[in-house]
C-alpha positions as CSV (number, residue, x, y, z in Angstrom):
1,X,0.0,-0.2,0.1
2,X,1.3,3.6,-0.9
3,X,2.1,6.1,1.4
4,X,-0.6,8.2,0.4
5,X,-3.3,5.6,1.0
6,X,-2.0,4.8,3.9
7,X,-2.5,8.4,4.9
8,X,-5.8,8.9,3.4
9,X,-6.8,5.6,6.0
10,X,-5.5,7.2,8.9
11,X,-8.1,9.9,8.2
12,X,-11.1,7.5,7.7
13,X,-10.2,6.1,11.3
14,X,-9.5,9.0,12.6
15,X,-13.0,10.0,11.7
16,X,-14.5,6.7,12.6
17,X,-12.7,7.1,15.6
18,X,-14.6,10.5,16.5
19,X,-18.3,8.8,16.0
20,X,-18.3,6.8,19.6
21,X,-16.7,9.7,21.8
22,X,-19.3,12.1,19.8
23,X,-22.3,9.8,20.2
24,X,-21.3,9.2,24.4
25,X,-21.2,13.0,25.0
26,X,-24.5,13.1,23.2
27,X,-25.7,10.9,25.5
28,X,-24.0,12.6,28.4
29,X,-26.0,15.9,27.5
30,X,-29.2,13.7,27.6
31,X,-28.7,12.8,30.9
32,X,-26.6,15.7,32.3
33,X,-30.1,16.5,34.6
34,X,-30.3,13.1,35.9
35,X,-27.4,13.4,39.1
36,X,-26.0,9.8,39.0
37,X,-25.3,7.5,42.0
38,X,-22.2,6.6,44.4
39,X,-19.9,4.3,41.8
40,X,-20.6,5.6,38.9
41,X,-18.4,8.3,36.6
42,X,-20.1,11.3,37.0
43,X,-21.3,12.9,33.8
44,X,-18.5,15.9,34.1
45,X,-15.9,13.2,34.8
46,X,-17.2,11.9,31.3
47,X,-16.7,14.5,29.0
48,X,-13.1,15.2,30.4
49,X,-12.2,11.9,29.5
50,X,-13.7,12.6,26.2
51,X,-11.1,15.3,25.5
52,X,-8.2,13.0,26.5
53,X,-9.5,10.4,24.1
54,X,-10.1,12.4,21.4
55,X,-6.2,14.0,21.5
56,X,-5.5,9.8,21.6
57,X,-7.1,10.1,18.0
58,X,-5.5,13.1,16.6
59,X,-1.8,12.3,17.6
60,X,-2.1,9.0,15.8
61,X,-3.9,10.0,13.1
62,X,-1.0,13.3,13.0
63,X,1.7,10.9,13.2
64,X,0.1,8.4,10.7
65,X,-0.5,10.9,8.0
66,X,2.9,12.3,8.4
67,X,4.6,8.9,9.1
68,X,2.3,6.2,7.8
69,X,5.2,3.4,7.5
70,X,5.9,3.9,11.3
71,X,3.7,1.7,12.8
72,X,3.9,4.4,16.1
73,X,0.9,6.6,14.8
74,X,-1.3,3.3,14.4
75,X,-0.5,2.2,17.6
76,X,-2.2,5.9,19.0
77,X,-5.0,5.3,16.5
78,X,-5.8,2.1,18.3
79,X,-5.6,3.3,21.5
80,X,-7.7,5.9,20.6
81,X,-10.3,3.5,19.4
82,X,-10.5,1.6,22.3
83,X,-10.6,4.9,24.6
84,X,-13.6,5.6,22.7
85,X,-15.1,2.6,23.2
86,X,-14.8,2.6,26.6
87,X,-16.3,5.7,26.9
88,X,-19.3,5.5,25.0
89,X,-19.9,2.3,27.2
90,X,-20.3,4.0,30.4
91,X,-22.3,6.9,28.8
92,X,-24.1,3.7,27.3
93,X,-25.0,2.3,30.5
94,X,-25.5,5.8,32.3
95,X,-27.7,6.9,30.5
96,X,-29.9,3.4,29.4
97,X,-30.0,1.9,33.5
98,X,-29.8,5.9,35.3
99,X,-30.9,8.8,33.3
100,X,-33.7,6.4,31.0
101,X,-33.9,3.3,31.8
102,X,-35.2,0.8,29.2
103,X,-34.3,3.4,26.4
104,X,-31.4,1.2,24.8
105,X,-30.8,-1.9,24.9
106,X,-28.4,-4.6,26.1
107,X,-27.2,-1.7,29.0
108,X,-25.4,-4.3,31.3
109,X,-23.6,-6.0,28.5
110,X,-22.3,-2.2,27.5
111,X,-21.3,-1.5,30.6
112,X,-19.6,-4.5,31.8
113,X,-18.5,-6.3,28.8
114,X,-17.8,-4.3,26.1
115,X,-16.0,-1.4,28.4
116,X,-13.6,-4.4,29.7
117,X,-12.8,-4.9,25.9
118,X,-11.9,-1.0,25.7
119,X,-10.1,-1.0,29.0
120,X,-8.1,-4.2,27.8
121,X,-7.2,-3.0,24.6
122,X,-6.0,0.3,26.2
123,X,-3.7,-1.5,28.9
124,X,-1.9,-3.6,26.4
125,X,-1.3,-0.8,24.2
126,X,0.1,1.3,27.1
127,X,3.6,-0.8,27.5
128,X,3.8,-1.2,23.4
129,X,3.8,2.8,23.0
130,X,6.8,3.3,25.3
131,X,8.7,0.1,24.3
132,X,8.4,1.0,20.6
133,X,9.3,4.7,20.7
134,X,9.8,6.2,18.7
135,X,10.5,4.2,15.7
136,X,8.0,1.6,16.1
137,X,10.9,-1.3,16.6
138,X,12.5,-2.4,20.2
139,X,15.8,-1.2,21.4
140,X,17.0,-4.6,21.0
141,X,15.6,-8.2,19.8
142,X,16.3,-9.2,23.4
143,X,12.9,-7.1,24.0
144,X,10.3,-8.8,21.7
145,X,10.0,-11.0,24.3
146,X,8.4,-9.2,26.4
147,X,5.9,-7.3,23.3
148,X,4.3,-10.8,22.6
149,X,4.2,-11.9,26.3
150,X,2.3,-8.6,26.6
151,X,0.4,-9.6,23.3
152,X,-0.2,-13.5,24.4
153,X,-1.3,-13.2,27.6
154,X,-3.4,-10.0,27.0
155,X,-4.9,-11.2,24.1
156,X,-6.0,-13.8,26.4
157,X,-7.2,-11.7,28.8
158,X,-9.2,-9.9,26.2
159,X,-11.0,-12.9,25.0
160,X,-11.6,-14.0,28.8
161,X,-12.4,-10.8,30.0
162,X,-16.3,-10.5,28.8
163,X,-17.1,-13.5,30.7
164,X,-15.9,-12.7,33.9
165,X,-18.5,-13.2,36.6
166,X,-19.2,-10.2,39.1
167,X,-19.2,-6.3,38.7
168,X,-16.1,-5.0,36.3
169,X,-15.8,-2.0,37.9
170,X,-16.4,0.3,35.5
171,X,-20.1,0.4,36.4
172,X,-21.4,-0.8,39.6
173,X,-23.7,-3.7,38.3
174,X,-23.2,-7.6,37.8
175,X,-21.5,-8.8,34.4
176,X,-24.8,-10.4,32.8
177,X,-22.5,-12.5,30.3
178,X,-20.5,-13.8,33.8
179,X,-19.6,-17.7,33.7
180,X,-20.2,-19.4,37.1
181,X,-18.6,-22.2,38.6
182,X,-15.6,-23.8,37.8
183,X,-15.5,-22.1,34.6
184,X,-15.9,-19.1,35.5
185,X,-12.7,-19.5,38.2
186,X,-11.1,-20.5,35.2
187,X,-12.0,-17.9,33.2
188,X,-11.3,-15.5,35.9
189,X,-7.9,-16.5,36.2
190,X,-7.1,-15.8,32.7
191,X,-8.7,-12.6,32.6
192,X,-7.0,-11.3,35.7
193,X,-3.8,-13.1,35.8
194,X,-3.4,-11.7,31.8
195,X,-4.6,-8.1,33.3
196,X,-1.6,-8.0,36.0
197,X,0.9,-9.5,34.0
198,X,0.7,-6.8,31.2
199,X,0.5,-4.4,34.4
200,X,4.0,-5.8,35.3
201,X,4.6,-5.0,31.8
202,X,4.7,-1.7,31.9
203,X,7.5,-0.6,34.7
204,X,9.7,-3.2,32.5
205,X,8.3,-1.0,28.8
206,X,9.6,2.2,31.3
207,X,13.0,0.9,31.7
208,X,13.5,0.6,28.1
209,X,13.5,3.9,27.5
210,X,16.6,4.1,29.7
211,X,18.1,1.1,27.7
212,X,17.4,2.8,24.1
213,X,18.6,6.3,25.5
214,X,22.0,5.3,26.3
215,X,22.2,3.6,22.7
216,X,20.6,6.3,21.2
217,X,22.0,8.9,18.9
218,X,21.6,12.5,18.6
219,X,18.3,12.8,17.3
220,X,16.8,9.4,18.9
221,X,18.0,10.8,22.5
222,X,15.9,14.2,21.9
223,X,13.2,12.8,20.8
224,X,13.5,10.5,24.2
225,X,13.9,13.6,26.1
226,X,10.9,14.7,25.0
227,X,8.6,11.7,25.7
228,X,10.5,11.5,29.3
229,X,9.9,15.7,30.3
230,X,6.3,15.2,29.3
231,X,6.2,11.9,31.3
232,X,7.4,13.1,34.6
233,X,5.4,16.3,34.3
234,X,2.5,13.9,34.0
235,X,3.1,12.4,37.1
236,X,3.9,15.3,38.8
237,X,1.2,16.9,38.4
238,X,-1.3,13.5,39.2
239,X,0.8,13.5,42.4
240,X,0.1,16.8,43.2
241,X,-4.1,16.2,41.9
242,X,-3.4,13.1,45.0
243,X,-2.4,15.3,47.6
244,X,-4.2,18.4,46.7
245,X,-7.6,18.5,45.1
246,X,-8.4,21.8,43.1
247,X,-11.6,23.3,43.5
248,X,-13.9,24.0,40.8
249,X,-13.0,24.3,37.1
250,X,-9.3,23.9,37.6
251,X,-9.7,19.8,38.5
252,X,-10.7,19.3,35.3
253,X,-7.6,21.1,33.8
254,X,-5.3,19.6,36.2
255,X,-6.7,16.2,34.9
256,X,-6.2,17.1,31.4
257,X,-3.5,19.5,31.0
258,X,-1.0,16.6,31.5
259,X,-2.1,14.7,28.9
260,X,-2.9,17.3,26.2
261,X,1.4,17.9,27.2
262,X,2.2,14.4,26.7
263,X,0.2,13.9,23.3
264,X,2.2,17.3,21.9
265,X,5.1,16.0,23.2
266,X,5.1,12.7,21.4
267,X,4.0,14.5,18.6
268,X,7.3,17.2,18.7
269,X,9.5,14.1,18.7
270,X,7.9,11.6,16.2
271,X,7.6,14.4,13.7
272,X,11.1,15.7,15.2
273,X,10.0,19.8,15.2
274,X,12.5,21.8,17.4
275,X,13.7,18.9,19.1
276,X,16.4,20.7,20.4
277,X,14.5,23.0,22.3
278,X,13.7,20.3,25.0
279,X,17.4,20.9,26.8
280,X,16.4,24.8,27.5
281,X,12.4,23.5,28.6
282,X,14.2,21.1,30.8
283,X,16.7,23.5,32.2
284,X,14.0,26.5,32.2
285,X,11.9,23.7,34.2
286,X,13.9,22.8,37.1
287,X,15.5,26.5,37.6
288,X,12.2,27.9,38.0
289,X,10.4,25.4,39.3
290,X,13.3,24.9,42.5
291,X,13.2,28.6,42.5
292,X,9.3,28.6,43.0
293,X,9.6,26.0,45.9
294,X,12.6,28.0,47.3
295,X,10.5,31.4,47.5
296,X,7.8,29.9,48.5
297,X,9.4,28.1,51.5
298,X,11.3,31.5,52.3
299,X,7.8,33.0,52.3
300,X,5.9,30.9,54.3
301,X,8.8,30.4,56.7
302,X,9.2,33.9,57.6
303,X,5.3,34.4,57.7
304,X,5.6,32.3,60.4
305,X,8.2,32.9,62.0
306,X,7.4,36.4,62.4
307,X,4.2,36.4,63.3
308,X,4.9,34.2,65.8
309,X,7.5,36.6,67.3
310,X,5.0,39.4,66.8
311,X,2.3,37.8,69.1
312,X,4.9,36.8,71.6
313,X,6.0,39.9,71.6
314,X,3.0,42.2,71.6
315,X,-0.1,39.8,71.8
316,X,-1.5,40.7,68.1
317,X,-0.4,40.4,64.6
318,X,0.2,42.4,61.9
319,X,0.3,43.1,58.3
320,X,3.6,44.4,58.2
321,X,4.4,40.9,58.6
322,X,3.2,40.3,55.2
323,X,4.8,43.1,53.4
324,X,8.5,42.5,55.1
325,X,8.2,39.1,53.9
326,X,7.2,40.0,50.3
327,X,9.7,42.8,49.7
328,X,12.3,40.1,51.0
329,X,11.2,37.5,48.5
330,X,11.4,40.4,45.7
331,X,15.0,40.9,46.8
332,X,15.5,37.5,47.1
333,X,14.4,36.6,43.1
334,X,17.6,37.2,41.2
335,X,20.3,36.0,43.4
336,X,18.6,33.0,44.3
337,X,17.6,32.5,40.8
338,X,20.9,33.1,39.7
339,X,22.9,30.5,42.3
340,X,20.1,28.2,41.3
341,X,20.7,28.4,37.7
342,X,24.3,27.8,38.2
343,X,23.6,24.6,41.0
344,X,21.1,22.9,37.8
345,X,24.0,23.4,35.6
346,X,26.8,22.1,37.4
347,X,24.6,19.1,38.4
348,X,22.5,18.7,35.2
349,X,24.7,20.1,32.2
350,X,28.3,19.7,33.5
351,X,29.9,19.9,30.2
352,X,27.9,23.3,29.0
353,X,28.4,24.7,32.7
354,X,32.4,23.9,32.6
355,X,32.8,25.4,28.8
356,X,31.2,28.2,30.3
357,X,33.1,28.8,33.2
358,X,36.8,28.1,30.8
359,X,35.1,30.9,28.5
360,X,34.8,33.4,31.5
361,X,38.6,32.6,32.8
362,X,39.7,33.1,29.5
363,X,37.9,36.2,29.0
364,X,39.3,37.7,32.3
365,X,42.5,36.6,31.4
366,X,41.9,38.4,27.5
367,X,41.8,41.8,29.4
368,X,44.9,41.4,31.0
369,X,47.4,39.8,28.3
370,X,49.4,41.2,26.2
371,X,52.0,38.7,24.8
372,X,50.5,37.4,21.6
373,X,52.4,34.5,21.8
374,X,51.2,33.0,25.2
375,X,47.2,34.3,24.3
376,X,47.4,32.1,21.1
377,X,48.1,29.4,23.2
378,X,45.4,29.6,25.5
379,X,43.2,30.6,22.8
380,X,44.3,26.7,21.3
381,X,43.6,25.6,24.9
382,X,40.1,27.0,25.3
383,X,38.8,25.6,22.2
384,X,40.2,22.0,22.9
385,X,38.9,22.2,26.6
386,X,35.5,23.6,25.1
387,X,34.9,21.7,22.0
388,X,37.1,19.0,22.4
389,X,38.0,19.1,18.4
390,X,40.4,15.8,16.7
391,X,43.0,18.7,16.0
392,X,43.3,22.5,16.4
393,X,45.6,24.4,14.8
394,X,45.9,28.9,15.4
395,X,47.4,30.7,12.5
396,X,48.2,34.1,12.4
397,X,48.2,36.8,9.5
398,X,51.2,38.1,9.7
399,X,50.9,42.1,10.1
400,X,54.1,42.5,8.0
401,X,56.4,40.6,5.1
402,X,56.7,36.4,6.9
403,X,54.8,33.8,6.8
404,X,52.4,32.6,9.1
405,X,52.4,30.5,12.5
406,X,51.2,27.6,12.9
407,X,49.8,25.8,16.7
């Protein structure tokens, strides 16, 4: 199949994948006025999930139309399909069982078996998206065992999943297709065991990125940096949400924004657009993240300390403490930023840090050095130390008749 035909197929797959989330949002809008009981995903939660679902489909289509021979974009299209199926099945069951009971056929099957199929496909694709990033191939032949393990055991769990008895966890109802007796226990072992193996494969797939990074060249290293940067931001934001639940609409922003950042970073990495900007982005994130945390600690620490001292002396508090602490933060901003920048550069960007220090030292000597021969030797030494070329020579243009010098 030609690249053009594959691109058209990607657009068709993307269009078909949007039908399910669009249908789910239609059901959500029809049932919005009916509150859902405990155990059901809220209508608002389903709307938030829709943004993540559409983002995965958009990323897959974007990559597959521009890199049709790279299977990585097709994996994201498949993930979009799986998430769309899960979202639609949950909205279908919520509408047909709570909002308008009996309005649609087979709501229990949709909420348990069909939703379980979408979830299991999503789970199978998650480690594959890491171990096959960014080229669509494993880092080495040894990692193919992981891929086949996920596909085989995940496939068994996918087949057994719709027939596992009990509640699926997607909606608070019993699975009408569940099989009882000894056969049901065997099916449950296959389904749950396969899902646990796939879950255990996710950390191993993440380790494959470290293995790939150590063996990768310049471009592939930058691609992995983009992926890793977005993954770290995703984890940190979700940890923040775990310890502190933002009020109102900010909760939805914290849920959706990390995923959108992940999609954007993967798109940049696969399409190799502005790859080397990630170094500056990581550097600034480290610097300003550490700076914000340090200033917050100084501010709240100074406010608490001064308020305590003021109460001990006068028995009350004063707004002067807040003003003084704010002024102290303003005064500390620039020197603290310079110190953190130097520390981050020295810790994570040692080569660049050493090169800058060498150039600064050479600049200081340049203002004082008058011996041209000594200056030439220093210049060659600086070039060798900072750029590390295989060979360096300096040619000085003669001021009068004579030969140039080489060093």
